[in-house]
C-alpha positions in Angstrom: 0.0 0.0 0.0 1.5 3.4 -1.0 2.6 5.7 1.8 0.9 9.0 2.2 1.7 12.0 4.4 0.0 12.6 7.7 -1.7 15.7 6.3 -3.2 13.6 3.5 -4.2 10.9 5.9 -6.1 13.5 8.1 -7.7 14.9 5.0 -9.0 11.5 3.9 -10.4 10.9 7.4 -12.1 14.3 7.4 -13.7 13.6 4.0 -15.1 10.3 5.2 -16.4 11.9 8.4 -18.1 14.7 6.4 -19.6 12.1 4.1 -21.1 9.9 6.8 -22.7 13.0 8.5 -26.5 13.0 8.0 -27.7 15.8 5.8 -29.2 18.9 7.5 -33.0 19.2 7.9 -34.6 20.8 4.8 -35.4 24.5 4.9 -39.0 25.6 5.4 -39.3 26.3 1.7 -38.1 22.8 0.8 -40.4 21.2 3.3 -43.3 23.1 1.7 -42.3 21.7 -1.7 -42.0 18.2 -0.3 -45.5 18.5 1.3 -46.9 19.2 -2.2 -45.4 16.0 -3.7 -48.0 13.3 -4.2 -46.3 10.4 -2.5 -49.4 8.3 -2.7 -49.1 7.9 -6.4 -45.5 6.7 -6.3 -44.0 3.5 -5.2 -40.4 2.1 -5.1 -38.7 -1.0 -6.3 -35.1 -1.9 -5.7 -33.0 -4.8 -6.8 -29.3 -5.5 -6.0 -26.9 -7.9 -7.7 -23.2 -8.7 -7.3 -21.4 -10.2 -10.2 -17.8 -10.9 -11.2 -15.7 -11.9 -14.3 -13.3 -14.1 -12.3 -10.5 -11.5 -12.3 -8.4 -11.2 -9.1 -8.6 -8.3 -6.6 -5.9 -7.3 -4.2 -5.5 -9.1 -0.9 -7.8 -7.6 1.8 -4.9 -7.5 4.2 -5.1 -8.1 7.9 -7.1 -5.1 8.9 -10.0 -5.8 6.5 -9.9 -9.6 6.7 -13.1 -9.8 8.8 -15.1 -8.7 5.8 -14.2 -11.8 3.9 -14.3 -10.2 0.5 -13.9 -6.9 -1.2 -17.6 -7.2 -2.3 -18.6 -7.2 1.3 -16.5 -4.1 1.9 -18.3 -2.4 -1.0 -21.7 -3.6 0.3 -21.0 -2.1 3.7 -20.1 1.3 2.1 -23.4 1.3 0.1 -25.3 0.3 3.2 -23.7 3.2 5.0 -25.0 5.6 2.3 -28.5 4.0 2.7 -28.4 4.5 6.5 -27.2 8.1 6.4 -29.8 9.1 3.9 -32.7 7.1 5.4 -33.1 5.1 2.2 -34.7 1.7 2.7 -34.1 -0.7 -0.3 -36.5 -3.2 1.3 -39.4 -0.8 1.3 -42.0 -0.3 -1.5 -43.2 3.1 0.0 -41.5 5.9 -1.9 -39.7 8.7 0.1 -38.6 11.4 -2.3 -36.1 13.0 0.2 -34.4 9.7 1.0 -34.4 8.7 -2.7 -32.5 11.9 -3.7 -30.2 12.0 -0.7 -29.1 8.4 -1.2 -28.0 9.1 -4.8 -26.1 12.2 -3.6 -24.3 10.1 -0.9 -23.6 7.3 -3.4 -22.2 9.7 -6.0 -19.9 11.5 -3.5 -18.5 8.3 -1.8 -14.9 9.3 -0.8 -13.8 5.7 -0.9 -14.1 5.5 -4.7 -11.5 6.7 -7.2 -13.9 8.6 -9.4 -17.6 8.8 -10.2 -19.1 8.7 -13.7 -22.8 9.2 -14.6 -24.8 9.5 -17.8 -28.3 8.9 -19.2 -30.0 7.0 -22.0 -33.4 7.4 -23.5 -35.8 4.5 -23.9 -39.3 4.4 -25.5 -41.6 1.8 -24.1 -45.2 0.6 -24.2 -47.3 -2.1 -22.6 -46.2 -4.4 -25.5 -42.5 -3.4 -25.8 -39.9 -3.1 -23.1 -36.8 -4.1 -25.1 -35.7 -0.5 -25.6 -35.4 -0.2 -21.8 -33.3 -3.4 -21.6 -31.1 -2.2 -24.5 -30.5 1.2 -22.8 -29.4 -0.6 -19.6 -27.2 -2.9 -21.6 -25.5 0.1 -23.2 -25.0 1.7 -19.8 -23.4 -1.3 -18.2 -21.3 -3.0 -20.9 -18.1 -1.0 -20.1 -17.8 -2.5 -16.6 -19.6 -5.8 -16.8 -19.2 -8.9 -19.1 -22.1 -10.0 -21.2 -22.6 -13.2 -19.1 -22.8 -11.2 -15.9 -25.3 -8.8 -17.5 -27.9 -11.6 -17.6 -28.0 -11.5 -13.8 -28.8 -7.8 -13.9 -31.6 -8.5 -16.4 -33.1 -10.9 -14.0 -33.0 -8.3 -11.2 -34.7 -5.8 -13.6 -37.5 -8.3 -14.3 -37.9 -8.9 -10.5 -38.3 -5.2 -9.9 -40.8 -5.1 -12.8 -42.8 -7.9 -11.2 -42.7 -6.0 -7.9 -44.1 -2.9 -9.6 -47.0 -4.9 -11.0 -47.7 -6.4 -7.6 -47.5 -3.3 -5.4 -51.0 -1.9 -5.0 -51.4 1.9 -5.2 -53.5 4.5 -7.1 -55.1 3.9 -10.4 -52.2 5.7 -12.0 -48.8 5.6 -10.3 -45.1 6.1 -10.9 -42.8 3.2 -10.1 -39.4 4.5 -9.1 -37.0 1.7 -9.8 -33.3 1.2 -8.9 -30.8 -1.6 -9.6 -27.7 -1.6 -7.5 -24.7 -3.3 -9.0 -21.4 -4.5 -7.6 -19.2 -5.8 -10.5 -15.7 -7.2 -10.4 -14.4 -6.5 -13.9 -10.8 -6.5 -15.1 -9.5 -6.6 -11.5 -11.4 -3.5 -10.5 -14.5 -3.4 -8.3 -17.3 -1.2 -9.6 -20.1 0.2 -7.5 -23.0 1.1 -9.8 -26.6 2.2 -9.8 -29.3 2.3 -12.5 -32.4 4.3 -12.0 -35.6 5.1 -13.9 -39.3 6.0 -13.3 -42.1 4.1 -15.1 -45.6 5.5 -15.3 -48.2 2.8 -14.9 -52.0 2.5 -15.0 -54.3 -0.1 -13.4 -56.6 -1.7 -16.0 -59.7 -3.5 -14.7 -59.3 -7.2 -14.9 -55.7 -6.9 -16.0 -53.8 -5.2 -13.1 -51.0 -2.7 -13.7 -49.4 -2.1 -17.0 -46.8 0.4 -18.1 -48.0 3.3 -20.3 -46.5 4.2 -23.6 -43.8 6.7 -22.6 -40.2 7.9 -23.0 -38.0 6.9 -20.1 -34.8 8.5 -18.9 -32.4 5.8 -17.6 -29.7 7.0 -15.3 -26.4 5.2 -14.7 -23.8 6.1 -12.2 -20.7 4.2 -11.0 -17.5 4.5 -9.0 -14.4 2.4 -8.8 -13.4 1.3 -5.3 -10.1 2.6 -4.0 -8.6 -0.4 -2.4 -5.7 1.4 -0.8 -7.9 4.1 0.7 -10.2 1.4 2.1 -7.2 -0.2 3.8 -6.1 3.1 5.3 -9.7 3.6 6.5 -10.1 0.1 7.9 -10.9 1.3 11.5 -13.8 3.5 10.1 -15.2 0.7 7.9 -15.1 -1.8 10.8 -17.0 0.7 12.9 -19.9 0.8 10.5 -22.7 -1.6 10.4 -21.1 -4.4 8.3 -23.1 -5.8 5.4 -22.3 -9.2 3.9 -22.6 -9.0 0.1 -25.2 -11.8 0.0 -27.3 -10.0 2.7 -27.0 -6.8 0.6 -28.1 -8.6 -2.6 -31.1 -10.2 -0.8 -32.1 -7.2 1.3 -34.5 -5.7 -1.2 -38.3 -6.0 -1.7 -37.8 -7.5 -5.1 -35.4 -10.3 -4.0 -38.2 -12.7 -3.3 -40.1 -12.0 -6.5 -40.1 -14.3 -9.5 -38.8 -12.5 -12.7 -41.6 -11.1 -14.7 -42.1 -13.3 -17.8 -43.9 -10.8 -20.1 -43.0 -11.2 -23.8 -42.7 -7.4 -23.9 -39.1 -7.7 -22.6 -38.1 -9.2 -26.0 -40.2 -6.9 -28.2 
């Protein structure tokens, strides 16, 4: 592990301390805006998946050995972002504040080397979802092998099934997130995919997605192994999250993947 100066070490510690500090309470004006948001016509679906291409990662070292794997280190970091923001991936109730704060915390994680984000457009209808799958494929292909991508598609279909199963208003917005941990070319990527799908309940048919244009968000960072080792005491002090627990700790995890032919059309 490269040596750093005491000044740099203290700066890193301060950055992590600032990051793990909960956000301040919203101003009166912001609270007023939030109170006008129709949360009853929104729900939430989250799916998490950890994949790998078989490439090797550095040794955890003695200080991080209790985690068992670098994926569990990454899962613990993501879980910390959830805890600080009040974001519950196991809930189907949508909390706009927690939803937005989590993404801010995820995107500013000081234990990653950099953060990249972008968007794709996807046009869908009740009979055609392939454009959405193609958009996600385009967003993930630079840090995930084609074989591993199939696991992400399964997570997407589970979230889709959850959206159809969650009762709400006649018309609702399904806010959907896929969390990804991907070992690729000896790097560990922490990624998130988000979109919002407008749905309508049809008598005798249940919910179906409306014809619409989606904006699909992708953001990811690359874990800084050396900084994690230097910050071992802090990481061990957080609520540890085994990677399997992280992957299974969402409301969609128990769902069967939706089998609609629309995914292929």
